[in-house]
C-alpha positions in Angstrom: 0.0 0.0 0.0 1.4 3.4 -0.9 1.6 6.1 1.7 -1.3 8.2 0.5 -3.6 5.2 -0.6 -5.9 5.6 2.4 -6.4 9.3 1.7 -7.4 8.4 -1.8 -9.7 5.9 -0.5 -11.2 8.6 1.9 -11.7 11.0 -1.0 -13.8 8.4 -2.9 -16.3 8.2 0.0 -19.1 10.5 0.9 -18.3 12.5 3.9 -21.9 12.7 5.1 -23.1 9.2 4.3 -19.8 7.6 5.4 -18.8 10.1 8.0 -18.0 7.6 10.9 -16.1 5.3 8.6 -14.0 8.1 7.4 -13.5 9.4 10.8 -12.5 5.7 11.9 -10.0 5.5 9.0 -8.7 8.8 10.0 -8.3 8.1 13.7 -7.2 4.6 13.6 -5.0 4.3 10.6 -3.8 7.7 9.6 -3.4 9.6 12.8 -3.9 7.4 16.0 -1.1 9.1 18.2 -2.1 12.6 16.9 -5.9 12.1 17.7 -4.9 10.7 21.2 -3.0 13.8 22.0 -5.5 16.1 20.5 -8.5 14.7 22.2 -6.5 14.8 25.6 -6.0 18.6 24.9 -9.6 19.0 23.8 -10.8 17.6 27.3 -8.2 19.6 29.1 -9.3 22.8 27.6 -12.7 22.5 29.2 -11.1 22.8 32.6 -10.2 26.4 31.9 -14.0 27.3 32.1 -14.5 27.8 35.7 -17.9 26.4 35.8 -16.8 23.2 34.4 -13.4 23.0 36.1 -14.9 24.0 39.6 -17.6 21.1 39.2 -14.9 18.6 38.2 -13.0 19.4 41.2 -16.2 19.1 43.4 -16.8 15.7 41.9 -13.2 14.7 42.5 -13.3 12.5 39.5 -10.4 14.2 38.2 -8.3 14.8 41.2 -8.8 11.7 43.2 -9.3 9.1 40.4 -7.7 10.9 37.6 -6.5 7.6 35.7 -9.8 5.9 35.9 -11.7 9.1 34.6 -9.2 9.2 31.8 -9.7 5.7 30.7 -13.4 5.6 31.0 -13.7 8.8 28.8 -11.3 7.5 26.2 -13.0 4.0 26.1 -16.5 5.3 25.8 -16.0 7.6 23.1 -13.8 5.2 21.2 -16.3 2.4 21.2 -18.6 4.6 19.2 -15.9 5.2 16.6 -14.8 1.5 16.3 -18.2 -0.1 16.2 -20.3 2.7 14.7 -23.6 4.2 15.8 -25.8 1.1 14.9 -23.8 -1.2 17.0 -24.8 -2.7 20.4 -21.3 -1.4 21.7 -22.1 2.2 20.6 -25.6 1.9 22.2 -24.1 0.9 25.4 -21.6 3.6 25.4 -24.0 6.3 24.6 -26.3 5.0 27.2 -23.6 5.1 29.8 -22.6 8.8 28.8 -26.2 9.9 29.0 -26.9 8.1 32.4 -23.9 10.1 33.7 -25.6 13.3 32.8 -29.3 12.6 33.2 -29.5 13.3 36.8 -28.6 17.1 36.2 -30.3 20.1 34.5 -27.2 20.6 32.3 -26.5 23.8 30.5 -26.6 23.2 26.7 -24.0 25.9 26.1 -21.4 23.8 28.1 -22.2 20.5 26.4 -22.1 22.2 23.0 -18.7 23.6 23.8 -17.2 20.3 24.8 -18.6 18.7 21.7 -16.9 21.6 19.9 -13.5 20.8 21.3 -13.7 17.2 19.9 -14.1 18.5 16.5 -11.8 21.5 16.3 -8.7 20.5 18.4 -7.8 17.3 16.3 -7.9 19.4 13.1 -5.7 22.1 14.8 -3.2 19.5 16.2 -2.9 17.5 13.0 -2.6 20.6 10.7 0.3 21.6 13.0 2.0 18.5 13.9 0.7 15.7 11.7 2.5 13.8 9.0 0.0 15.6 6.7 -3.0 18.0 6.9 -6.5 16.8 7.4 -8.3 16.7 4.0 -11.7 18.3 3.5 -13.4 15.0 3.5 -12.1 14.1 6.9 -12.9 17.6 8.3 -16.5 17.3 7.2 -16.8 13.7 8.4 -15.7 14.7 11.8 -18.2 17.3 12.1 -20.9 15.1 10.9 -19.8 12.3 13.3 -20.0 14.6 16.3 -23.3 16.2 15.2 -24.6 12.7 15.4 -23.2 12.0 18.8 -24.6 15.3 20.0 -28.1 14.4 18.7 -27.8 11.1 20.6 -26.9 13.0 23.7 -29.8 15.5 23.3 -27.8 18.5 22.8 -29.6 21.4 21.1 -28.5 23.9 18.5 -25.5 21.9 17.4 -23.4 23.6 14.7 -23.9 22.4 11.2 -20.3 22.7 9.7 -16.8 22.5 10.9 -16.5 26.3 10.5 -19.5 26.9 12.8 -18.0 24.4 15.4 -14.8 26.4 15.4 -16.6 29.7 15.7 -18.6 28.4 18.5 -15.4 27.2 20.3 -13.6 30.5 19.9 -16.5 32.6 20.9 -17.1 30.5 24.1 -13.6 30.6 25.2 -13.2 34.2 24.6 -16.3 34.7 26.9 -15.6 32.1 29.5 -11.9 31.3 30.1 -10.9 32.6 33.5 -8.9 31.7 36.7 -10.4 29.5 39.2 -8.5 27.8 42.0 -10.4 24.7 41.9 -10.1 24.4 38.1 -6.3 24.8 38.6 -6.3 21.6 41.0 -7.9 19.7 38.2 -5.4 20.9 35.7 -2.4 20.2 38.0 -4.0 16.6 38.6 -4.1 16.0 34.8 -0.6 17.1 34.2 0.6 14.9 37.0 -1.4 11.9 35.4 0.4 12.5 32.0 3.9 12.9 33.6 3.2 9.5 35.7 3.1 7.6 32.5 6.9 7.9 32.1 9.9 7.4 34.4 9.7 9.7 37.5 12.9 11.7 36.8 11.4 13.0 33.6 8.3 14.5 35.2 9.6 18.0 35.4 10.8 18.0 31.6 7.5 16.5 30.6 5.5 19.0 32.4 7.4 21.8 30.9 7.0 20.2 27.4 3.2 19.9 27.9 3.0 23.6 28.9 5.0 24.7 25.9 2.4 23.1 23.6 -0.5 25.0 25.2 -1.7 28.4 23.9 -1.4 31.6 25.8 -5.1 31.9 26.7 -5.0 28.5 28.6 -1.7 29.4 30.3 -3.3 32.7 31.5 -6.6 30.9 32.6 -4.5 28.4 34.8 -2.0 31.2 35.8 0.9 28.9 34.6 4.2 30.9 33.9 4.8 30.5 30.1 7.8 28.5 29.0 10.5 30.7 27.5 10.5 31.2 23.7 13.4 28.9 23.1 11.8 25.9 25.0 8.4 26.5 23.4 10.1 26.6 19.9 12.2 23.4 20.7 9.3 21.4 21.9 7.0 22.3 19.1 9.8 21.6 16.5 10.3 18.3 18.0 6.7 17.3 17.6 6.7 18.5 14.0 9.8 16.5 13.4 7.9 13.4 14.6 5.1 13.9 12.0 7.7 14.2 9.3 9.3 11.1 10.4 6.0 9.3 10.4 5.5 10.4 6.8 8.4 8.4 5.8 7.0 5.2 7.3 4.8 2.7 5.5 1.1 3.1 6.0 -0.5 1.4 9.0 -2.1 -1.9 7.9 -4.1 -2.6 11.2 -6.2 -0.1 13.1 -5.1 1.3 16.4 -7.8 2.3 18.9 -7.8 3.9 22.4 -8.4 0.6 24.1 -4.8 -0.3 22.7 -3.2 2.9 24.0 -0.6 2.1 26.8 -1.9 5.1 28.6 -4.9 3.2 29.5 -3.8 1.7 32.9 -7.0 0.9 34.8 -8.2 -2.3 33.2 -5.5 -4.8 32.9 -7.9 -7.6 32.9 -10.3 -6.2 30.5 -13.7 -4.2 31.1 -17.3 -4.0 30.2 -18.6 -0.9 28.5 -21.8 -1.0 30.8 -19.4 -0.9 34.0 -17.4 2.2 32.8 -18.0 5.7 34.1 -19.6 7.1 37.2 -22.9 6.4 39.0 -23.9 10.0 39.9 -26.3 10.8 42.6 -28.3 13.9 41.6 -26.9 16.9 43.3 -23.9 15.1 44.7 -21.1 13.8 42.5 -20.3 12.5 39.1 -21.4 14.9 36.5 -18.5 16.4 34.4 -20.4 19.4 33.1 -21.8 22.4 35.1 -25.5 21.9 35.9 -28.0 24.9 36.4 
């Protein structure tokens, strides 16, 4: 198989009718590492909204059980991509996601913003650091896939196009990013989790590298001192060089899904989708999004 053969396959498909299949090819074959990093960043951005970050701190899901929360989120979302919306696995995953939110009167603006991060951040990351830029078919398919997920979750007024998702995200962040002490605790716990995946002596270096990849609006919201210009340039150049190296490799022949990521640590003996996630008591704990 030639390096761009799968891109040619994607361009022969319909980005509306075949949206989830195109998204699966892009995520599991073309950019598995990049999508993992980008979706981590997507969820991380939501903490900079005080209403979301504060509630996450109150539930303690991302401060006391950070690894489990990371694992469950990745596995539930990925099951929908791997098996498709019509599958039993996707039905179970969506049911679990909805059960975790149903006990709360959740603000649609918050839910819509989180959905926007899943569409926008992978494109921005891949265009900056991937072995190639995302094609128009992949961009449209991603928006359609998450529109479908949003409808299954009952979210209202979902953006129609990628451009509308992007505008919605940028406007929301401009209006809502701000400092909050509890949100900073959630951010610190997440950075500690990411550093814990590597040998302990590397933790300070990894933390600095992660901060070097964040944009200024995030750094300001969490009040992190920005890395110096040389560090930021070196880290970003290193990630871009990784993408250029991947471009020289033969194309992936087998799919790679989130359940295969070595960062998933909480289920060494397997798991059932129906058992993942929290069992929130209304008004007490468990909902990851601010409720009215």
